[in-house]
TORKOL-4160 file (C-alpha; in steps of 0.2 Angstrom, whole numbers, padded with zeros to 4 digits, m for minus):
151
<pt num="1" X="0552" Y="0591" Z="0535"/>
<pt num="2" X="0543" Y="0574" Z="0529"/>
<pt num="3" X="0549" Y="0557" Z="0534"/>
<pt num="4" X="0549" Y="0551" Z="0520"/>
<pt num="5" X="0555" Y="0556" Z="0503"/>
<pt num="6" X="0562" Y="0548" Z="0487"/>
<pt num="7" X="0578" Y="0546" Z="0496"/>
<pt num="8" X="0571" Y="0537" Z="0508"/>
<pt num="9" X="0567" Y="0524" Z="0495"/>
<pt num="10" X="0581" Y="0509" Z="0491"/>
<pt num="11" X="0575" Y="0495" Z="0476"/>
<pt num="12" X="0575" Y="0478" Z="0483"/>
<pt num="13" X="0566" Y="0484" Z="0501"/>
<pt num="14" X="0551" Y="0475" Z="0508"/>
<pt num="15" X="0537" Y="0483" Z="0520"/>
<pt num="16" X="0519" Y="0477" Z="0530"/>
<pt num="17" X="0511" Y="0490" Z="0534"/>
<pt num="18" X="0490" Y="0493" Z="0539"/>
<pt num="19" X="0478" Y="0487" Z="0546"/>
<pt num="20" X="0461" Y="0488" Z="0540"/>
<pt num="21" X="0444" Y="0479" Z="0546"/>
<pt num="22" X="0432" Y="0474" Z="0531"/>
<pt num="23" X="0415" Y="0476" Z="0536"/>
<pt num="24" X="0399" Y="0471" Z="0528"/>
<pt num="25" X="0391" Y="0490" Z="0531"/>
<pt num="26" X="0403" Y="0495" Z="0521"/>
<pt num="27" X="0405" Y="0486" Z="0508"/>
<pt num="28" X="0388" Y="0485" Z="0507"/>
<pt num="29" X="0387" Y="0508" Z="0506"/>
<pt num="30" X="0404" Y="0506" Z="0492"/>
<pt num="31" X="0393" Y="0495" Z="0481"/>
<pt num="32" X="0380" Y="0505" Z="0483"/>
<pt num="33" X="0386" Y="0519" Z="0476"/>
<pt num="34" X="0398" Y="0514" Z="0464"/>
<pt num="35" X="0399" Y="0494" Z="0459"/>
<pt num="36" X="0380" Y="0490" Z="0462"/>
<pt num="37" X="0380" Y="0472" Z="0456"/>
<pt num="38" X="0374" Y="0459" Z="0465"/>
<pt num="39" X="0391" Y="0449" Z="0475"/>
<pt num="40" X="0394" Y="0464" Z="0482"/>
<pt num="41" X="0375" Y="0469" Z="0488"/>
<pt num="42" X="0365" Y="0457" Z="0493"/>
<pt num="43" X="0373" Y="0436" Z="0502"/>
<pt num="44" X="0360" Y="0429" Z="0494"/>
<pt num="45" X="0363" Y="0435" Z="0478"/>
<pt num="46" X="0380" Y="0434" Z="0478"/>
<pt num="47" X="0378" Y="0414" Z="0482"/>
<pt num="48" X="0380" Y="0410" Z="0463"/>
<pt num="49" X="0392" Y="0422" Z="0454"/>
<pt num="50" X="0408" Y="0420" Z="0452"/>
<pt num="51" X="0412" Y="0426" Z="0474"/>
<pt num="52" X="0401" Y="0413" Z="0480"/>
<pt num="53" X="0395" Y="0424" Z="0492"/>
<pt num="54" X="0396" Y="0443" Z="0496"/>
<pt num="55" X="0412" Y="0454" Z="0492"/>
<pt num="56" X="0422" Y="0470" Z="0493"/>
<pt num="57" X="0422" Y="0476" Z="0475"/>
<pt num="58" X="0442" Y="0477" Z="0469"/>
<pt num="59" X="0437" Y="0497" Z="0469"/>
<pt num="60" X="0433" Y="0495" Z="0485"/>
<pt num="61" X="0447" Y="0487" Z="0486"/>
<pt num="62" X="0459" Y="0499" Z="0478"/>
<pt num="63" X="0451" Y="0510" Z="0489"/>
<pt num="64" X="0455" Y="0500" Z="0505"/>
<pt num="65" X="0475" Y="0501" Z="0499"/>
<pt num="66" X="0473" Y="0519" Z="0497"/>
<pt num="67" X="0469" Y="0521" Z="0516"/>
<pt num="68" X="0484" Y="0512" Z="0521"/>
<pt num="69" X="0494" Y="0517" Z="0508"/>
<pt num="70" X="0490" Y="0537" Z="0513"/>
<pt num="71" X="0489" Y="0531" Z="0533"/>
<pt num="72" X="0507" Y="0526" Z="0531"/>
<pt num="73" X="0518" Y="0532" Z="0519"/>
<pt num="74" X="0512" Y="0547" Z="0511"/>
<pt num="75" X="0504" Y="0555" Z="0526"/>
<pt num="76" X="0521" Y="0560" Z="0532"/>
<pt num="77" X="0531" Y="0561" Z="0514"/>
<pt num="78" X="0535" Y="0574" Z="0500"/>
<pt num="79" X="0524" Y="0563" Z="0488"/>
<pt num="80" X="0518" Y="0574" Z="0473"/>
<pt num="81" X="0505" Y="0560" Z="0468"/>
<pt num="82" X="0507" Y="0550" Z="0454"/>
<pt num="83" X="0504" Y="0552" Z="0435"/>
<pt num="84" X="0494" Y="0530" Z="0436"/>
<pt num="85" X="0493" Y="0511" Z="0440"/>
<pt num="86" X="0502" Y="0499" Z="0429"/>
<pt num="87" X="0495" Y="0486" Z="0433"/>
<pt num="88" X="0480" Y="0478" Z="0444"/>
<pt num="89" X="0475" Y="0462" Z="0448"/>
<pt num="90" X="0460" Y="0455" Z="0460"/>
<pt num="91" X="0467" Y="0437" Z="0466"/>
<pt num="92" X="0456" Y="0435" Z="0477"/>
<pt num="93" X="0440" Y="0440" Z="0486"/>
<pt num="94" X="0439" Y="0451" Z="0500"/>
<pt num="95" X="0425" Y="0447" Z="0515"/>
<pt num="96" X="0418" Y="0454" Z="0529"/>
<pt num="97" X="0427" Y="0452" Z="0541"/>
<pt num="98" X="0447" Y="0452" Z="0534"/>
<pt num="99" X="0460" Y="0461" Z="0541"/>
<pt num="100" X="0467" Y="0470" Z="0528"/>
<pt num="101" X="0486" Y="0473" Z="0526"/>
<pt num="102" X="0500" Y="0479" Z="0518"/>
<pt num="103" X="0517" Y="0473" Z="0511"/>
<pt num="104" X="0527" Y="0482" Z="0500"/>
<pt num="105" X="0539" Y="0482" Z="0487"/>
<pt num="106" X="0554" Y="0493" Z="0482"/>
<pt num="107" X="0554" Y="0488" Z="0463"/>
<pt num="108" X="0565" Y="0503" Z="0457"/>
<pt num="109" X="0567" Y="0523" Z="0454"/>
<pt num="110" X="0573" Y="0532" Z="0445"/>
<pt num="111" X="0577" Y="0552" Z="0446"/>
<pt num="112" X="0568" Y="0568" Z="0439"/>
<pt num="113" X="0576" Y="0577" Z="0425"/>
<pt num="114" X="0568" Y="0592" Z="0437"/>
<pt num="115" X="0583" Y="0588" Z="0451"/>
<pt num="116" X="0569" Y="0589" Z="0466"/>
<pt num="117" X="0561" Y="0576" Z="0462"/>
<pt num="118" X="0563" Y="0558" Z="0457"/>
<pt num="119" X="0547" Y="0542" Z="0453"/>
<pt num="120" X="0548" Y="0526" Z="0465"/>
<pt num="121" X="0539" Y="0508" Z="0456"/>
<pt num="122" X="0529" Y="0499" Z="0471"/>
<pt num="123" X="0523" Y="0487" Z="0469"/>
<pt num="124" X="0510" Y="0483" Z="0484"/>
<pt num="125" X="0503" Y="0465" Z="0492"/>
<pt num="126" X="0484" Y="0468" Z="0498"/>
<pt num="127" X="0484" Y="0454" Z="0514"/>
<pt num="128" X="0469" Y="0447" Z="0521"/>
<pt num="129" X="0469" Y="0440" Z="0538"/>
<pt num="130" X="0478" Y="0422" Z="0534"/>
<pt num="131" X="0490" Y="0431" Z="0525"/>
<pt num="132" X="0483" Y="0426" Z="0505"/>
<pt num="133" X="0487" Y="0443" Z="0494"/>
<pt num="134" X="0470" Y="0448" Z="0484"/>
<pt num="135" X="0476" Y="0463" Z="0475"/>
<pt num="136" X="0495" Y="0465" Z="0469"/>
<pt num="137" X="0495" Y="0486" Z="0461"/>
<pt num="138" X="0509" Y="0491" Z="0452"/>
<pt num="139" X="0515" Y="0509" Z="0452"/>
<pt num="140" X="0524" Y="0523" Z="0451"/>
<pt num="141" X="0522" Y="0536" Z="0464"/>
<pt num="142" X="0532" Y="0553" Z="0464"/>
<pt num="143" X="0542" Y="0558" Z="0481"/>
<pt num="144" X="0554" Y="0574" Z="0483"/>
<pt num="145" X="0568" Y="0574" Z="0487"/>
<pt num="146" X="0578" Y="0574" Z="0505"/>
<pt num="147" X="0591" Y="0589" Z="0495"/>
<pt num="148" X="0585" Y="0598" Z="0478"/>
<pt num="149" X="0602" Y="0599" Z="0467"/>
<pt num="150" X="0601" Y="0617" Z="0465"/>
<pt num="151" X="0594" Y="0625" Z="0448"/>
């Protein structure tokens, strides 16, 4: 039986997890494939941009969040997916050498009319090694319940 189910999450609960090292090579590889803007590819070109130096694509940061979320929550859960993202905010640049982690807050939850699952709404904050929030994301995830009600 998976460790985490809909019943495992209580509104107001805050959990921290993850340890993701950001490398220059990964920033450039991701940007080369998916977001080839100068601020993600070249230090000299990035110096004159809003970032003031090379930094991760916001979409790359979202992907790093997803990796840590999967490894620390979803891999051992009854997670069934999500219907989308309510909001994403890129708050600060993510730089080569940063070590990222997640602060997860359960905002609320509601059962599905199906009885075998429910929706848990989270705020995920990606933090750098200094504790600065670099990304904030709000969304719901569907989880199966521990003991589905008889249909």
